[in-house]
C-alpha positions as CSV (number, residue, x, y, z in Angstrom):
1,M,29.3,4.6,4.3
2,R,26.4,6.2,4.8
3,T,23.0,5.3,3.2
4,L,19.7,7.3,2.3
5,N,16.5,5.5,1.4
6,L,14.8,8.1,-0.7
7,G,11.0,7.7,-1.8
8,I,9.9,10.1,-5.0
9,L,6.0,10.7,-4.7
10,A,3.5,12.6,-6.9
11,H,0.4,13.1,-8.4
12,V,0.1,11.5,-11.8
13,D,2.0,13.8,-14.5
14,A,4.0,15.8,-12.0
15,G,7.3,14.7,-13.2
16,K,8.9,12.5,-10.8
17,T,10.4,10.1,-13.1
18,S,12.0,13.1,-15.1
19,L,13.2,14.4,-11.9
20,T,14.6,11.0,-11.1
21,E,16.1,10.9,-14.6
22,R,17.8,14.4,-13.6
23,L,19.0,13.1,-10.4
24,L,21.0,10.2,-12.0
25,F,22.2,12.6,-14.6
26,A,23.4,15.3,-12.2
27,A,24.8,12.6,-10.2
28,G,26.9,11.3,-13.2
29,V,25.0,7.6,-13.2
30,I,23.7,8.6,-16.9
31,D,25.3,10.6,-19.5
32,E,21.9,11.3,-21.3
33,I,18.3,12.3,-19.6
34,G,16.1,9.6,-20.8
35,S,12.1,10.7,-21.4
36,V,8.5,9.5,-20.3
37,D,7.5,11.1,-24.1
38,D,10.2,8.9,-25.5
39,G,10.1,5.8,-22.8
40,S,13.3,5.9,-22.6
41,T,13.6,6.7,-18.7
42,R,15.6,4.4,-16.6
43,T,13.5,3.3,-14.0
44,D,10.0,2.9,-16.5
45,S,11.3,-0.3,-17.8
46,L,8.4,-1.9,-18.5
47,A,7.2,-2.0,-22.2
48,L,3.6,-0.9,-20.6
49,E,5.5,2.4,-18.8
50,R,7.3,3.0,-22.1
51,E,3.8,3.1,-24.1
52,R,1.4,4.7,-21.7
53,G,3.9,7.3,-20.2
54,I,2.9,6.3,-16.4
55,T,4.9,4.9,-13.7
56,I,3.8,1.4,-13.1
57,K,5.7,-0.6,-10.7
58,S,8.4,0.8,-8.2
59,A,11.9,0.9,-9.3
60,V,15.2,1.1,-7.7
61,V,18.2,3.3,-8.8
62,S,21.1,4.2,-7.1
63,F,23.8,6.7,-7.0
64,A,26.5,8.4,-4.4
65,I,26.4,12.0,-3.1
66,G,29.4,12.9,-1.4
67,G,30.0,10.3,1.1
68,V,26.3,9.0,0.9
69,T,24.9,6.2,-0.8
70,V,20.9,7.3,-2.3
71,N,18.9,4.1,-2.7
72,L,15.5,6.2,-5.0
73,I,12.3,4.3,-5.4
74,D,10.7,5.8,-8.1
75,T,6.5,5.1,-7.3
76,P,4.0,5.6,-9.6
77,G,1.6,8.5,-9.4
78,H,-1.7,7.0,-10.6
79,P,-4.2,6.4,-7.7
80,D,-4.7,3.1,-9.1
81,F,-1.5,1.8,-8.2
82,I,-1.2,3.0,-4.6
83,A,-0.1,-0.1,-3.9
84,E,2.9,-0.1,-4.8
85,V,3.4,3.3,-3.3
86,E,2.3,1.9,0.1
87,R,5.1,-0.9,0.3
88,A,8.0,1.4,-0.6
89,L,6.8,4.0,2.0
90,G,7.5,0.9,4.6
91,V,11.5,1.1,3.7
92,L,11.8,4.8,3.4
93,D,14.3,7.2,5.3
94,G,12.8,10.5,3.6
95,A,11.0,11.2,0.8
96,V,10.6,14.0,-1.9
97,L,6.9,14.9,-2.8
98,V,6.8,16.8,-6.5
99,V,4.2,18.6,-7.0
100,S,3.6,20.8,-10.6
101,A,3.6,24.5,-10.5
102,I,0.9,24.5,-12.7
103,E,-1.8,22.4,-12.0
104,G,-0.4,22.7,-7.8
105,V,-1.7,20.5,-5.2
106,Q,-3.9,17.9,-6.6
107,P,-6.0,15.1,-4.9
108,Q,-3.3,12.5,-5.0
109,T,-1.1,14.8,-3.7
110,R,-3.1,15.3,-0.5
111,V,-3.7,11.7,-0.1
112,L,0.3,10.9,-0.4
113,M,0.6,14.3,2.3
114,R,-1.4,13.0,4.7
115,T,0.3,9.6,4.9
116,L,3.9,10.5,4.8
117,R,2.6,13.0,8.0
118,R,0.7,10.1,9.5
119,L,3.9,8.2,9.4
120,R,6.3,10.8,10.2
121,I,8.4,10.4,7.3
122,P,11.1,13.4,6.6
123,T,9.8,15.1,3.4
124,L,11.2,17.7,0.9
125,V,8.8,19.3,-1.4
126,F,10.0,19.7,-5.2
127,V,7.6,22.4,-7.1
128,N,8.6,21.3,-10.6
129,K,8.0,22.6,-14.0
130,I,9.2,26.3,-13.6
131,D,9.8,26.8,-17.3
132,R,6.2,25.9,-18.3
133,A,3.6,28.5,-19.2
134,G,1.1,28.7,-16.7
135,A,3.4,27.6,-13.8
136,R,3.1,29.5,-10.4
137,D,5.2,30.0,-7.2
138,D,3.6,31.9,-4.3
139,A,0.2,30.6,-5.3
140,V,1.1,27.2,-5.3
141,L,3.0,27.7,-2.1
142,K,0.1,29.2,-0.3
143,A,-1.9,26.5,-1.7
144,M,0.4,23.9,0.1
145,A,0.1,25.6,3.3
146,E,-3.5,25.6,3.3
147,R,-4.1,22.3,1.8
148,L,-1.2,20.2,3.0
149,T,0.7,21.5,6.0
150,P,1.0,24.8,7.5
151,S,4.9,23.8,8.2
152,V,6.1,24.4,4.6
153,V,9.3,26.5,4.5
154,A,10.3,28.1,0.9
155,M,14.1,27.4,0.5
156,G,14.3,30.3,-2.4
157,G,12.3,31.8,-5.2
158,A,11.7,31.1,-8.6
159,R,12.7,33.9,-11.3
160,D,11.8,34.4,-15.1
161,L,8.6,31.6,-14.4
162,G,7.2,29.7,-17.4
163,S,10.4,30.3,-19.5
164,R,13.1,28.6,-20.2
165,D,15.2,31.2,-18.5
166,A,13.1,29.8,-15.3
167,A,15.4,29.5,-12.1
168,F,15.6,28.6,-8.5
169,V,17.2,31.2,-6.1
170,P,18.2,29.8,-2.8
171,Y,17.7,32.6,0.0
172,G,20.5,33.2,2.3
173,P,21.6,34.8,5.3
174,D,20.7,38.2,3.8
175,D,17.0,37.2,3.3
176,P,15.5,38.5,6.6
177,G,11.7,37.0,5.5
178,F,13.1,33.6,4.9
179,A,15.0,33.9,8.7
180,A,11.4,34.8,9.5
181,R,9.7,32.0,8.1
182,V,12.1,29.4,9.2
183,A,11.8,31.1,13.0
184,E,8.3,30.7,12.8
185,V,8.2,27.1,11.8
186,L,10.7,26.5,14.3
187,A,9.2,27.6,17.5
188,E,6.0,25.7,16.7
189,H,7.8,22.8,17.6
190,D,10.8,23.9,20.2
191,D,10.0,25.8,23.2
192,A,13.2,26.2,23.7
193,F,13.9,27.8,20.6
194,L,10.8,30.1,20.9
195,A,12.3,31.8,24.1
196,A,15.7,32.4,22.3
197,Y,13.9,34.1,19.7
198,V,11.7,36.0,21.8
199,D,14.3,37.5,24.1
200,D,16.6,38.0,20.7
201,A,15.0,38.1,17.5
202,R,18.7,38.2,15.9
203,V,19.0,34.6,15.7
204,S,22.3,33.2,13.9
205,Y,21.6,31.7,10.2
206,G,23.5,28.9,11.2
207,R,21.2,28.1,14.1
208,L,18.3,28.5,12.1
209,R,19.6,26.2,9.4
210,A,20.7,23.4,11.9
211,G,17.0,23.9,13.7
212,L,15.5,23.6,10.5
213,A,17.2,20.7,9.0
214,A,16.6,18.6,13.1
215,Q,13.1,19.7,12.6
216,T,13.3,18.3,9.0
217,R,14.3,15.3,10.1
218,R,11.3,14.6,12.6
219,A,9.2,15.3,10.4
220,L,8.3,18.6,11.5
221,A,8.6,20.8,9.0
222,H,8.9,20.3,5.1
223,P,11.5,23.0,3.4
224,V,10.3,23.8,-0.3
225,F,12.8,24.1,-3.5
226,F,11.5,25.1,-6.9
227,G,12.5,23.8,-10.5
228,S,12.6,22.3,-13.3
229,A,13.4,18.5,-13.8
230,I,13.6,19.4,-17.6
231,T,16.4,22.1,-17.4
232,G,17.8,21.3,-14.3
233,A,16.9,24.2,-12.9
234,G,17.2,24.0,-8.6
235,V,17.8,20.5,-9.2
236,D,21.6,21.2,-7.3
237,A,19.7,23.1,-4.7
238,L,17.5,20.0,-4.3
239,V,20.6,17.5,-3.9
240,A,21.8,19.6,-1.4
241,G,19.2,19.4,0.7
242,L,19.2,15.6,0.3
243,T,22.1,15.2,2.8
244,E,21.5,18.3,4.5
245,L,18.1,18.1,5.6
246,L,17.3,14.1,5.5
247,P,18.1,11.5,8.0
248,T,21.2,9.4,6.6
249,D,22.4,6.2,8.6
250,G,24.3,3.3,7.9
251,G,22.7,1.2,10.8
252,D,23.9,-1.7,12.6
253,A,25.7,-4.2,10.4
254,G,26.3,-6.3,13.2
255,G,23.3,-6.7,14.8
256,P,20.6,-9.0,14.3
257,V,19.4,-9.6,11.0
258,S,16.0,-7.8,10.2
259,G,14.5,-6.4,7.0
260,T,11.3,-6.0,5.2
261,V,10.6,-7.2,1.3
262,F,9.0,-4.7,-0.2
263,K,8.7,-5.8,-3.9
264,V,9.3,-9.5,-5.5
265,E,9.9,-10.3,-9.2
266,R,11.3,-13.1,-11.6
267,G,14.2,-13.1,-13.2
268,P,15.2,-14.3,-17.0
269,A,15.4,-17.9,-15.8
270,G,11.7,-17.3,-13.8
271,E,13.6,-17.6,-10.5
272,K,12.0,-14.9,-7.4
273,L,14.0,-12.3,-6.5
274,A,13.1,-10.3,-3.5
275,Y,14.0,-6.8,-3.0
276,V,14.9,-6.4,0.8
277,R,15.4,-3.3,3.0
278,M,17.7,-4.2,5.6
279,F,17.6,-2.4,8.6
280,S,19.8,-4.0,10.8
281,G,22.4,-7.2,10.4
282,T,23.9,-8.3,6.8
283,V,22.8,-11.0,4.8
284,R,25.5,-13.1,2.5
285,T,25.2,-15.4,0.2
286,R,24.7,-18.8,0.6
287,D,23.4,-17.8,4.4
288,T,19.7,-19.7,5.6
289,V,17.0,-17.0,6.8
290,S,13.9,-17.4,8.2
291,F,10.8,-15.6,6.8
292,G,7.3,-14.7,6.7
293,P,4.8,-14.6,9.6
294,G,6.3,-16.1,12.7
295,R,9.3,-16.9,11.0
296,T,7.5,-20.0,9.7
297,R,9.7,-20.4,6.7
298,S,13.6,-20.4,5.8
299,A,15.4,-21.2,2.4
300,K,19.0,-20.4,1.8
301,V,20.4,-17.3,-0.2
302,T,22.0,-17.9,-3.5
303,G,22.4,-14.7,-5.0
304,V,23.0,-11.0,-3.3
305,S,23.0,-8.2,-5.5
306,V,22.8,-4.3,-4.8
307,F,22.3,-1.1,-6.3
308,E,25.2,0.7,-7.3
309,D,25.9,3.3,-9.8
310,G,22.1,2.9,-10.8
311,S,21.9,-0.6,-11.4
312,A,22.1,-3.8,-9.8
313,V,25.4,-5.3,-8.9
314,R,26.3,-8.5,-7.2
315,R,28.1,-8.8,-3.9
316,E,28.5,-11.1,-1.4
317,A,26.5,-9.3,1.2
318,V,24.0,-6.5,1.9
319,G,24.0,-4.8,5.3
320,A,21.9,-2.5,7.2
321,G,20.7,0.7,5.9
322,R,21.0,-0.8,2.1
323,I,18.8,-2.3,-0.3
324,G,19.3,-5.7,-1.8
325,L,18.1,-8.2,-4.3
326,L,18.1,-12.0,-2.7
327,G,17.8,-14.6,-4.6
328,G,16.8,-18.4,-3.5
329,L,13.8,-17.6,-1.4
330,G,11.1,-19.4,-3.4
331,E,8.4,-19.0,-1.2
332,I,9.2,-15.6,-0.3
333,R,6.3,-12.7,-0.6
334,I,5.2,-9.1,-0.4
335,G,5.4,-8.0,3.1
336,D,7.9,-10.8,4.5
337,S,10.2,-9.7,7.2
338,I,13.9,-11.3,6.8
339,G,14.9,-12.5,10.2
340,E,14.0,-10.0,13.1
341,P,10.8,-8.3,12.4
342,P,11.5,-4.7,12.3
343,R,8.7,-2.2,13.4
344,G,6.5,-2.2,10.5
345,P,3.9,0.5,9.9
346,G,1.3,-1.2,9.1
347,R,-1.2,-0.4,6.2
348,H,-1.4,3.0,4.9
349,F,-4.1,3.2,2.7
350,A,-7.4,1.5,2.1
351,P,-7.6,-1.8,0.4
352,P,-9.2,-2.1,-3.2
353,S,-12.7,-1.3,-3.2
354,L,-13.3,-2.7,-6.5
355,E,-13.7,-6.3,-8.2
356,T,-14.1,-7.5,-11.6
357,V,-14.3,-11.4,-13.1
358,V,-11.6,-12.1,-15.5
359,E,-12.7,-14.5,-18.6
360,P,-10.2,-15.8,-21.1
361,R,-11.5,-15.6,-24.5
362,R,-10.5,-18.9,-25.1
363,P,-12.0,-21.2,-22.6
364,A,-8.9,-23.8,-23.0
365,D,-6.6,-20.4,-21.6
366,R,-8.3,-20.9,-17.7
367,P,-6.0,-22.5,-16.2
368,A,-3.1,-20.6,-18.1
369,L,-4.9,-17.4,-17.0
370,H,-5.1,-18.5,-13.3
371,A,-1.5,-19.4,-13.2
372,A,-0.8,-16.2,-15.2
373,L,-2.9,-14.1,-12.5
374,G,-0.7,-15.9,-9.6
375,R,2.1,-14.4,-10.9
376,L,0.8,-11.1,-11.1
377,A,-0.6,-11.3,-7.3
378,E,3.4,-12.6,-6.7
379,Q,4.2,-9.2,-7.5
380,D,0.8,-7.3,-6.1
381,P,-1.1,-9.3,-3.3
382,L,-3.7,-6.7,-3.4
383,I,-5.1,-8.1,-6.6
384,D,-6.3,-10.5,-4.2
385,L,-6.8,-13.9,-6.8
386,R,-10.0,-15.6,-6.4
387,Q,-11.2,-18.6,-7.7
388,D,-14.6,-20.3,-7.7
389,D,-14.3,-23.7,-8.3
390,V,-18.2,-24.1,-8.6
391,R,-18.9,-20.9,-11.3
392,R,-15.3,-21.7,-12.8
393,E,-14.8,-18.2,-12.4
394,I,-11.3,-15.9,-11.4
395,S,-11.7,-12.7,-9.9
396,V,-9.4,-10.0,-9.1
397,S,-9.7,-6.7,-6.6
398,L,-8.9,-3.0,-8.2
399,Y,-8.3,0.2,-7.1
400,G,-9.5,1.5,-10.6
401,E,-10.2,1.2,-14.1
402,V,-6.9,1.8,-15.2
403,Q,-5.4,-1.2,-13.2
404,K,-7.8,-2.8,-15.2
405,E,-6.9,-1.8,-18.4
406,V,-2.6,-2.7,-17.3
407,I,-3.6,-6.1,-16.1
408,Q,-5.3,-6.7,-19.3
409,A,-2.3,-5.3,-21.5
410,T,0.1,-7.2,-19.3
411,L,-1.8,-10.9,-20.0
412,A,-1.5,-10.3,-23.4
413,E,1.8,-8.9,-23.6
414,E,3.4,-11.1,-21.1
415,F,1.4,-14.3,-21.0
416,G,-0.7,-14.2,-24.5
417,L,-3.3,-14.6,-23.1
418,D,-6.3,-12.5,-24.7
419,V,-8.9,-11.6,-21.8
420,T,-12.3,-9.6,-20.7
421,F,-13.4,-8.4,-18.1
422,R,-17.0,-8.4,-16.5
423,E,-18.4,-5.0,-15.5
424,T,-16.5,-3.6,-11.9
425,T,-18.5,-4.2,-8.9
426,T,-18.3,-2.9,-5.3
427,I,-16.6,-4.5,-2.6
428,C,-18.1,-4.7,0.6
429,V,-17.7,-6.6,4.1
430,E,-19.5,-8.2,6.3
431,R,-19.4,-6.5,10.3
432,V,-20.6,-9.0,13.2
433,A,-23.7,-7.2,14.9
434,G,-23.8,-9.6,18.1
435,I,-22.4,-12.2,20.1
436,G,-22.8,-15.8,18.9
437,A,-21.8,-19.4,20.1
438,A,-21.5,-22.6,19.0
439,V,-20.2,-26.1,19.8
440,E,-20.2,-29.3,18.2
441,V,-19.1,-32.5,20.1
442,M,-17.6,-35.5,18.7
443,Y,-19.7,-38.7,18.8
444,Q,-22.8,-36.6,19.2
445,D,-25.0,-35.8,16.5
446,P,-25.0,-34.5,14.1
447,N,-21.0,-34.2,13.8
448,P,-19.5,-36.2,11.8
449,F,-16.1,-35.6,12.8
450,L,-14.0,-36.6,15.0
451,A,-13.3,-33.5,16.7
452,T,-14.9,-31.1,19.3
453,V,-14.9,-27.2,18.4
454,G,-16.4,-24.6,20.1
455,L,-16.2,-21.0,19.3
456,R,-17.6,-17.5,20.4
457,V,-17.7,-14.3,18.0
458,E,-18.3,-11.0,18.8
459,P,-17.7,-7.6,17.2
460,A,-14.4,-5.8,17.5
461,A,-13.3,-1.8,16.3
462,A,-13.3,-1.3,12.8
463,G,-10.0,-1.7,11.8
464,S,-8.7,-3.8,14.7
465,G,-8.7,-6.9,12.4
466,V,-9.7,-10.5,13.3
467,A,-8.3,-11.5,17.1
468,Y,-8.4,-15.0,18.1
469,R,-8.5,-16.1,21.8
470,L,-8.1,-19.1,23.5
471,E,-10.6,-19.7,26.6
472,A,-10.0,-23.9,26.3
473,E,-6.3,-24.6,27.8
474,L,-3.6,-24.7,25.4
475,G,-2.8,-28.4,26.4
476,S,-6.3,-29.8,26.3
477,M,-5.3,-31.0,22.7
478,P,-2.0,-31.3,20.5
479,Y,-0.6,-27.9,19.4
480,A,-1.1,-29.0,15.5
481,F,-4.7,-29.0,16.3
482,M,-4.8,-25.9,17.7
483,K,-3.0,-24.5,14.9
484,V,-5.3,-26.1,12.3
485,V,-8.6,-25.1,14.0
486,E,-7.0,-21.1,14.1
487,D,-5.7,-21.2,10.5
488,T,-9.3,-22.8,9.3
489,V,-11.4,-19.8,11.4
490,R,-9.5,-17.2,9.9
491,E,-9.6,-18.5,6.4
492,T,-13.6,-19.2,6.8
493,L,-13.8,-15.5,7.6
494,R,-13.0,-14.6,4.8
495,Q,-16.5,-15.1,3.1
496,G,-19.5,-14.5,6.0
497,L,-22.9,-15.1,5.7
498,H,-23.4,-13.2,2.7
499,G,-19.8,-13.8,0.8
500,W,-18.0,-10.8,1.9
501,E,-14.7,-10.6,4.4
502,V,-15.5,-10.6,7.9
503,P,-12.6,-8.0,8.6
504,D,-13.1,-6.5,12.4
505,C,-13.9,-9.2,15.3
506,V,-12.8,-11.7,18.1
507,V,-13.1,-15.5,17.9
508,T,-12.7,-17.5,21.1
509,L,-12.2,-21.2,21.3
510,T,-14.1,-22.5,24.0
511,H,-14.2,-25.8,23.8
512,T,-11.7,-29.0,22.6
513,G,-11.9,-32.4,22.0
514,Y,-10.2,-35.1,20.1
515,A,-9.4,-38.9,19.8
516,P,-6.0,-40.3,20.8
517,R,-3.8,-41.7,18.4
518,Q,-4.8,-45.5,17.9
519,S,-3.4,-48.8,16.1
520,H,-4.1,-51.9,15.2
521,A,-1.6,-54.6,15.7
522,H,2.2,-54.2,13.9
523,A,1.3,-50.4,14.7
524,T,-0.9,-49.9,12.0
525,F,-2.7,-46.7,12.4
526,D,-6.4,-45.9,12.2
527,K,-7.7,-43.0,11.2
528,S,-11.4,-44.0,11.5
529,M,-10.5,-44.1,15.6
530,S,-8.4,-41.4,15.5
531,S,-8.5,-37.6,15.4
532,T,-6.4,-36.2,12.2
533,G,-6.1,-32.7,11.1
534,A,-8.5,-33.2,8.7
535,D,-11.7,-33.1,10.9
536,F,-10.9,-29.8,12.4
537,R,-10.6,-28.5,8.8
538,G,-13.6,-29.9,8.2
539,L,-15.7,-29.3,11.4
540,T,-14.1,-25.6,12.5
541,P,-16.2,-23.7,9.2
542,L,-19.5,-25.5,10.4
543,V,-18.9,-24.1,14.0
544,L,-18.1,-20.8,13.0
545,V,-20.9,-20.5,10.3
546,A,-23.3,-21.3,13.2
547,A,-21.8,-19.0,15.8
548,L,-22.1,-16.1,12.9
549,R,-25.4,-17.2,12.0
550,R,-26.4,-16.5,16.0
551,A,-24.4,-13.3,16.5
552,G,-25.4,-11.9,12.7
553,T,-23.6,-9.9,10.5
554,T,-24.1,-6.8,8.6
555,V,-23.1,-6.0,5.1
556,C,-21.2,-2.6,4.2
557,E,-20.0,-0.4,1.6
558,P,-17.0,1.4,1.5
559,M,-17.8,5.3,1.3
560,H,-15.7,7.5,0.0
561,R,-15.4,11.6,1.4
562,F,-15.3,13.6,-1.3
563,R,-14.5,17.7,-2.1
564,L,-15.8,19.3,-5.4
565,E,-14.2,22.5,-6.2
566,V,-16.4,24.2,-8.6
567,P,-17.2,28.0,-9.5
568,A,-19.2,29.6,-7.3
569,D,-22.2,30.4,-9.6
570,L,-22.5,26.1,-10.1
571,V,-22.6,25.3,-6.4
572,G,-26.4,25.6,-6.7
573,T,-26.9,23.2,-9.8
574,V,-24.4,20.4,-8.4
575,L,-25.8,19.9,-5.2
576,P,-29.2,18.0,-6.3
577,A,-27.2,16.1,-8.8
578,L,-24.9,15.0,-6.0
579,T,-27.9,13.8,-4.1
580,R,-29.3,11.7,-7.1
581,L,-26.0,10.4,-6.9
582,G,-26.2,9.0,-3.2
583,A,-23.8,11.9,-2.1
584,V,-24.7,13.3,0.9
585,P,-23.2,16.8,1.2
586,D,-21.9,17.7,5.0
587,R,-20.0,21.1,4.1
588,V,-20.9,23.6,1.5
589,E,-18.5,26.2,0.6
590,P,-18.7,29.4,-1.7
591,A,-16.7,27.7,-4.6
592,A,-16.6,23.8,-3.4
593,V,-18.5,21.1,-1.7
594,E,-17.4,18.2,0.7
595,G,-19.2,15.5,1.9
596,L,-19.5,11.0,1.7
597,V,-20.4,9.2,-1.2
598,P,-20.8,5.7,-1.8
599,A,-17.8,4.1,-3.4
600,A,-19.9,2.4,-6.3
601,R,-21.2,6.0,-7.1
602,V,-17.3,7.5,-7.3
603,H,-17.0,6.5,-10.9
604,G,-19.9,7.8,-12.1
605,L,-19.9,11.0,-10.8
606,E,-16.1,11.4,-12.4
607,Q,-17.9,11.0,-15.8
608,R,-20.8,13.2,-14.7
609,L,-18.3,16.3,-13.7
610,P,-17.4,17.7,-17.1
611,S,-21.4,18.4,-18.0
612,L,-22.1,19.5,-14.2
613,T,-19.4,22.0,-14.0
614,S,-18.7,22.8,-17.5
615,G,-15.6,21.5,-17.1
616,E,-14.4,23.2,-14.4
617,G,-14.9,21.1,-11.4
618,I,-11.6,19.1,-9.5
619,L,-12.8,16.2,-8.0
620,E,-10.9,14.7,-5.0
621,S,-12.0,11.4,-2.9
622,A,-10.8,8.8,-1.0
623,F,-12.1,5.8,1.0
624,D,-13.3,7.2,4.5
625,H,-15.4,4.0,6.0
626,Y,-17.4,1.2,5.9
627,E,-21.6,2.3,5.9
628,P,-24.4,0.0,6.6
629,V,-25.9,-1.0,2.9
630,R,-29.9,0.2,2.6
631,G,-31.9,-2.1,1.7
632,A,-31.2,-5.8,0.5
633,P,-27.8,-6.7,1.1
634,P,-25.7,-7.7,-1.7
635,G,-24.6,-11.2,-1.6
636,R,-21.4,-12.5,-3.2
637,P,-20.7,-15.8,-5.1
638,R,-18.9,-17.9,-2.5
639,T,-15.8,-19.6,-3.8
640,D,-15.6,-22.3,-1.0
641,H,-17.7,-25.2,-1.2
642,N,-20.5,-23.8,1.0
643,P,-20.7,-24.3,4.8
644,L,-24.0,-22.1,4.7
645,D,-25.1,-25.7,3.1
646,R,-24.9,-28.3,5.2
647,K,-25.6,-31.5,3.2
648,E,-23.4,-30.1,0.2
649,Y,-20.8,-29.1,2.0
650,L,-20.4,-32.8,4.0
651,L,-20.6,-34.5,0.7
652,H,-17.9,-31.9,-0.3
653,V,-15.9,-33.2,2.5
654,Q,-16.5,-37.2,1.9
655,R,-15.8,-36.4,-1.8
656,R,-12.5,-34.9,-0.9
657,V,-11.2,-37.6,1.7
């Protein structure tokens, strides 16, 4: 049976959860359509989702269209929960982007469409809410062509806009305007079709539809449907388009096991359940599977469920193309590969640029708070839980203030913890400024460890990550010690000279040395004469920090590119205010301003926007790049025992040993 793993994406309040309900109803999975306002939808199962009327966690439901099983993933629309969307993107065969017929193209709509196009995920567009007052069709279609992609193709028109009788009227063979538009889009990417069309403009309707389907599956064309998730208008046409226009493939169930974990949750008994998209092979109950970076972990699968008719059903196996729930994998993490790593798309959105300290109102709850946040970090690794043992503080990373409110409510409702947050601050990074090297040799002062480590650090291109290289021979010391050095280097780079992560650099191991294992009579191991992993874990941070000091680091803050649409007569008023907020406009249009603004100032700009624009301004912003901080670089409290202070660090190591 063919399978389509489908994502529903949208700006918040565009109606994607309502569309999910309508699709389930049309497929016969549910007998009654749930309401977002009433908190009765199938996919918004969390109490917080029902209370707030927004999607917070991705949810999976399944239904059948003819001979195709559709696994539908309903994703959050609020930008604070973009990490949930990111995890879903890596497992999709296709997507439906929902756009409101009233609000039209919104900031998050543009962010999502840019990402879908960059990842070449085949995408249909559903313009929702045509039954609502203020609904538009031609204007929204024009805005999509201008602000999303020029390759949109309306598959029909809307009639009786703004009324309960609003309906979608599909185009057919007798609509010359539709044929001309399809031909125009196809000709952009198909030279053979262009030549045939130039020779004979009367290309058959069947060939046009086949060409449109082929280009949609290659993410070159984006068919647009109009309708209403509430009344059901246009939904039948969209359902037909899912199987006609999007790729469906069962995959190779007999091939090598390969899958990706995109969600982790806890079952009723507290057990870990991993949502996995299988790209190849089959996983069965009681199979032992390898997972994690380098497939270094393994465990036996104790249970398998697959999604059928709207819910998860216990089965003996899950095969290629399907989404399954695997139990028994206690150490599994979001992003882990099951078996052979599939061709992963990597990161699509910027990491969180904000952080805050979480404090329990009752000091005695501090251990419980750390455990609870650890459980939340299982479901959202980008929370990036950090504990400062020296200051007894717990920090988390955030995309925005709404996410903070959700964390606070979740801790109260699920764990009984009452917490407060300190003021949100911006997360900076440290860029390596030059080349620095350091080495410490065992038996030579001031090195107190039975280990020799030499490291060179140099800058790398933004976004390239940390590259670790060997200049010393691989066989110059045991592999276990080599691995300890590499792991410790990566861990140490989480906090540079100013306390911020050092994300992009090349670190080269230049010198190695160790003391071979020594034993006394009767084979008693003497660690005072033999190198251990602890020696290399202790020495590596000191050598790396010395190399970083010689190279130097520059603290950089995140910058957002913004677009502010305002009435033309207010542009002159807005520009000075933007400058005062630290924004740097680089493009001024008759009714819009574009430019760069520090991420730390975005929230302030959002708060000032209504008064600056008489309530008529529309702001969209997204992370663009990092820039060096002007003035004194801000520091970040260290969560480890500080290798910058050699004396304090060595005292801590001695106490630990």
